[in-house]
C-alpha positions as CSV (number, residue, x, y, z in Angstrom):
1,X,3.7,16.5,-5.2
2,X,4.4,12.5,-4.9
3,X,5.1,11.1,-7.7
4,X,2.5,8.2,-9.1
5,X,3.5,4.3,-8.3
6,X,4.5,2.4,-11.6
7,X,2.9,-0.6,-10.1
8,X,-0.1,-0.6,-9.0
9,X,-1.2,-4.2,-9.6
10,X,-4.5,-3.0,-10.4
11,X,-3.5,-1.7,-13.2
12,X,-0.9,-4.5,-14.7
13,X,-3.9,-7.4,-14.1
14,X,-5.1,-9.6,-16.2
15,X,-8.7,-9.6,-17.0
16,X,-9.7,-13.3,-16.7
17,X,-13.4,-12.7,-18.4
18,X,-11.6,-11.1,-21.1
19,X,-9.3,-13.1,-23.7
20,X,-5.7,-12.5,-22.1
21,X,-4.3,-11.9,-25.0
22,X,-6.2,-9.0,-25.5
23,X,-6.3,-8.7,-21.9
24,X,-1.9,-9.3,-22.1
25,X,-2.1,-6.0,-25.0
26,X,-4.2,-3.3,-22.4
27,X,-1.6,-3.7,-19.5
28,X,1.3,-2.8,-22.2
29,X,-0.9,-0.1,-23.9
30,X,-1.2,1.1,-20.5
31,X,2.0,1.1,-19.1
32,X,3.0,2.8,-22.7
33,X,-0.1,5.9,-21.6
34,X,2.2,5.9,-18.3
35,X,5.5,6.8,-19.6
36,X,4.2,9.3,-22.3
37,X,2.9,10.7,-19.1
38,X,5.4,10.5,-16.6
39,X,7.4,11.9,-19.7
40,X,4.9,15.4,-20.2
41,X,4.2,16.4,-16.6
42,X,7.1,19.4,-15.2
43,X,5.9,18.7,-12.0
44,X,8.5,16.0,-10.7
45,X,11.7,15.7,-11.2
46,X,14.1,14.5,-13.7
47,X,15.3,11.5,-10.7
48,X,11.9,10.6,-9.9
49,X,10.6,9.7,-13.8
50,X,13.8,8.0,-14.2
51,X,13.5,6.3,-11.3
52,X,9.7,5.3,-12.5
53,X,10.5,5.1,-16.0
54,X,12.9,2.4,-14.9
55,X,11.0,0.3,-13.0
56,X,8.0,0.4,-16.1
57,X,11.1,-0.4,-18.6
58,X,11.7,-3.6,-15.5
59,X,8.4,-4.9,-16.1
60,X,7.8,-5.1,-19.8
61,X,10.4,-6.9,-19.4
62,X,9.2,-9.6,-17.5
63,X,6.1,-9.1,-20.0
64,X,8.3,-10.5,-22.9
65,X,9.8,-13.2,-20.9
66,X,6.6,-14.2,-20.2
67,X,4.9,-13.9,-23.8
68,X,7.6,-15.5,-25.6
69,X,5.2,-19.0,-26.7
70,X,2.8,-16.5,-28.5
71,X,5.3,-13.8,-30.2
72,X,8.3,-14.9,-32.9
73,X,11.9,-14.6,-32.1
74,X,12.0,-11.7,-34.5
75,X,9.6,-10.0,-32.1
76,X,11.3,-10.7,-29.5
77,X,14.7,-9.7,-30.2
78,X,13.9,-6.4,-31.4
79,X,11.7,-6.0,-28.5
80,X,14.7,-6.8,-26.0
81,X,16.8,-4.2,-28.5
82,X,14.9,-1.4,-27.8
83,X,14.1,-2.1,-23.8
84,X,18.1,-2.3,-23.6
85,X,18.7,1.2,-25.7
86,X,15.9,2.7,-23.3
87,X,17.3,1.6,-20.3
88,X,20.7,2.6,-21.1
89,X,19.7,6.4,-21.7
90,X,18.5,6.0,-17.6
91,X,21.5,4.8,-16.8
92,X,23.6,7.2,-14.9
93,X,21.1,8.8,-13.7
94,X,19.8,5.9,-11.8
95,X,23.3,4.7,-11.0
96,X,24.0,7.9,-9.2
97,X,20.7,8.3,-7.3
98,X,21.7,4.8,-6.3
99,X,24.8,6.1,-4.7
100,X,23.0,8.7,-2.9
101,X,20.3,6.3,-1.2
102,X,23.0,3.7,-0.3
103,X,24.9,5.9,1.6
104,X,21.8,7.1,3.7
105,X,20.9,4.1,4.1
106,X,24.3,3.2,5.9
107,X,24.6,6.8,7.5
108,X,21.9,5.5,9.5
109,X,23.1,2.1,10.0
110,X,26.6,3.1,11.4
111,X,27.9,5.4,14.7
112,X,31.6,5.7,14.3
113,X,32.4,9.3,13.7
114,X,35.0,8.8,11.7
115,X,33.0,6.3,9.0
116,X,30.4,9.1,9.1
117,X,32.4,11.4,7.8
118,X,34.1,9.4,5.4
119,X,30.6,8.5,4.2
120,X,29.3,12.2,4.0
121,X,32.7,13.7,1.8
122,X,32.7,10.6,-0.2
123,X,28.4,11.3,-0.7
124,X,29.1,15.0,-1.6
125,X,31.8,15.2,-4.0
126,X,30.2,11.9,-6.5
127,X,26.9,14.5,-5.8
128,X,29.4,17.4,-7.2
129,X,30.7,15.0,-9.8
130,X,26.3,14.0,-11.2
131,X,25.5,17.8,-10.9
132,X,26.2,18.5,-14.5
133,X,25.1,15.8,-16.2
134,X,21.4,16.2,-14.8
135,X,21.1,19.0,-17.0
136,X,20.9,16.6,-20.2
137,X,18.4,14.0,-18.4
138,X,15.0,15.3,-19.8
139,X,16.4,15.0,-23.3
140,X,17.3,10.9,-22.2
141,X,13.6,10.6,-21.0
142,X,12.5,11.5,-24.4
143,X,14.1,10.0,-25.8
144,X,14.2,6.3,-24.1
145,X,10.3,7.2,-23.9
146,X,10.0,7.3,-27.4
147,X,11.7,4.0,-28.0
148,X,9.7,2.5,-25.4
149,X,6.4,3.4,-26.3
150,X,7.2,2.4,-30.0
151,X,8.1,-1.0,-28.8
152,X,4.8,-1.0,-26.9
153,X,2.2,-0.8,-29.3
154,X,4.0,-2.6,-32.2
155,X,4.4,-5.5,-29.2
156,X,1.0,-5.3,-28.6
157,X,-0.7,-5.8,-32.0
158,X,2.1,-8.7,-32.1
159,X,0.3,-10.5,-29.0
160,X,-2.9,-9.8,-30.4
161,X,-1.9,-11.3,-33.5
162,X,-0.8,-14.3,-32.3
163,X,-3.2,-17.8,-32.7
164,X,-1.6,-18.7,-29.2
165,X,-1.2,-18.0,-25.9
166,X,0.4,-19.2,-23.1
167,X,-0.4,-20.3,-19.3
168,X,-0.8,-17.9,-17.0
169,X,0.4,-20.7,-14.1
170,X,2.8,-22.9,-15.8
171,X,5.0,-20.1,-16.5
172,X,4.6,-18.0,-13.3
173,X,6.1,-21.8,-12.4
174,X,8.9,-21.9,-14.8
175,X,9.5,-17.8,-13.9
176,X,9.6,-19.5,-10.1
177,X,12.1,-22.3,-10.8
178,X,14.7,-20.3,-12.8
179,X,15.0,-17.4,-9.8
180,X,15.4,-20.4,-7.8
181,X,18.2,-21.7,-9.7
182,X,19.3,-18.6,-10.3
183,X,19.4,-18.0,-6.3
184,X,21.8,-21.1,-5.5
185,X,24.0,-20.0,-8.2
186,X,24.5,-16.9,-6.3
187,X,25.3,-18.3,-3.1
188,X,28.0,-21.1,-5.1
189,X,29.6,-18.3,-6.6
190,X,29.4,-15.4,-4.0
191,X,29.6,-13.5,-7.7
192,X,28.4,-9.8,-7.6
193,X,26.8,-11.2,-11.7
194,X,25.7,-13.8,-10.6
195,X,23.7,-11.7,-7.2
196,X,22.0,-9.4,-9.4
197,X,20.7,-12.0,-11.8
198,X,18.8,-13.4,-9.3
199,X,17.6,-10.3,-8.6
200,X,16.9,-10.1,-12.1
201,X,15.0,-13.1,-11.9
202,X,13.1,-12.0,-8.9
203,X,11.9,-9.2,-10.3
204,X,10.6,-11.3,-12.9
205,X,9.2,-13.9,-11.2
206,X,7.3,-10.4,-8.7
207,X,5.7,-8.7,-11.8
208,X,4.0,-12.0,-13.3
209,X,2.3,-12.6,-9.5
210,X,1.7,-9.2,-9.4
211,X,0.0,-9.8,-13.3
212,X,-2.5,-12.5,-11.8
213,X,-3.1,-10.9,-8.3
214,X,-6.1,-10.1,-8.9
215,X,-7.4,-14.8,-9.3
216,X,-4.2,-15.0,-6.7
217,X,-4.5,-17.8,-3.6
218,X,-3.6,-17.5,-0.6
219,X,0.0,-19.2,-1.1
220,X,0.3,-16.4,-3.5
221,X,-0.1,-13.5,-2.4
222,X,2.6,-14.6,0.8
223,X,4.5,-15.6,-2.0
224,X,4.8,-12.4,-3.8
225,X,5.4,-10.3,-0.7
226,X,8.0,-12.4,0.0
227,X,9.4,-12.2,-4.0
228,X,9.3,-8.6,-3.2
229,X,11.7,-8.8,0.0
230,X,14.1,-10.5,-2.2
231,X,14.4,-8.8,-4.9
232,X,14.3,-5.1,-2.4
233,X,17.2,-6.6,-0.7
234,X,18.9,-7.8,-3.8
235,X,18.6,-4.5,-5.2
236,X,20.1,-3.2,-2.3
237,X,23.6,-5.1,-2.8
238,X,23.8,-4.1,-6.4
239,X,23.6,-0.4,-5.5
240,X,26.4,-1.6,-3.2
241,X,28.2,-2.7,-5.9
242,X,27.2,0.8,-8.0
243,X,28.5,2.2,-5.8
244,X,31.6,1.0,-4.9
245,X,32.0,1.3,-8.6
246,X,31.3,5.0,-8.5
247,X,34.0,6.2,-6.2
248,X,36.2,9.5,-6.3
249,X,39.2,8.6,-7.7
250,X,42.1,8.7,-4.0
251,X,43.8,11.5,-5.0
252,X,44.2,12.5,-1.5
253,X,42.0,10.9,0.2
254,X,42.9,7.4,0.1
255,X,42.1,6.3,3.3
256,X,38.9,7.9,3.2
257,X,37.9,5.6,-0.1
258,X,39.3,2.0,2.1
259,X,37.0,3.1,5.0
260,X,33.9,3.5,2.6
261,X,34.8,0.8,0.2
262,X,34.9,-1.6,3.9
263,X,31.8,-0.3,5.0
264,X,30.1,-0.8,1.6
265,X,31.5,-4.4,1.9
266,X,30.2,-5.3,5.3
267,X,26.8,-3.6,4.3
268,X,27.2,-6.1,0.8
269,X,27.4,-9.4,3.5
270,X,24.5,-8.2,5.8
271,X,22.7,-8.3,3.4
272,X,23.7,-11.5,1.4
273,X,22.6,-13.6,4.6
274,X,19.6,-11.5,4.2
275,X,18.7,-12.9,1.2
276,X,19.8,-15.9,2.3
277,X,16.6,-16.1,5.0
278,X,14.5,-15.0,2.7
279,X,14.2,-17.5,-0.1
280,X,14.1,-20.3,2.6
281,X,10.9,-18.3,3.7
282,X,9.6,-18.8,0.3
283,X,11.0,-22.2,-0.2
284,X,8.6,-22.6,3.1
285,X,5.7,-21.4,0.8
286,X,6.1,-22.6,-2.6
């Protein structure tokens, strides 16, 4: 059975005929409902639920940033702490999945028999390492949902009590400027951490653009499509970093590890060139 999408735009857009704060609080509550539904539905695997839960957490982070001018620093700090704790509970399963997905994509991209063998051997070794860990994922999911939903309820109430509300247009424009600045730094330093930061800023902008999708101009819709491609490409780049960190100890397969590391490095270079091209296309419509 296919897992429902964690982010249909219609579920997370502002209702422009309502007071913005009330509409925004409604988005937060729908996210909480989605999280509870995912955790309680045994038709979905732990792997599927973890993936969707992490997307919900990222969306909430973007919404928290958006609402920053309307809530106190104490509320924001508490929300960030709870979201970080929830995300950390799910990190192990996510990293394991990222590695397997990266290997699957790489196997589709290469023709060398030796390289394919090295990737398949490494993928199998990592899969065995994570089998035992999967047994504890349901418990971690439950704890993460409790943290997320409890924080969303408090956050929604704080937003509704607030007497001020940020401009959707101004906050979206600021998110774009922050993303663009982050991209320039990543291209200058070529550091893994800076590319990951760029991805997070692009993800945030994507969610804010989706939030106003129902009232978006054609230009904004084109921007949304290109930002989606950028964050997806940067996500593949970060998955290469995560995969490299999980490679088994060399032992007797030192040559296999070297071969896989080289392939990961080559993939990262291609992805970073692609990210730069997409960023230029974004600038063309921004």
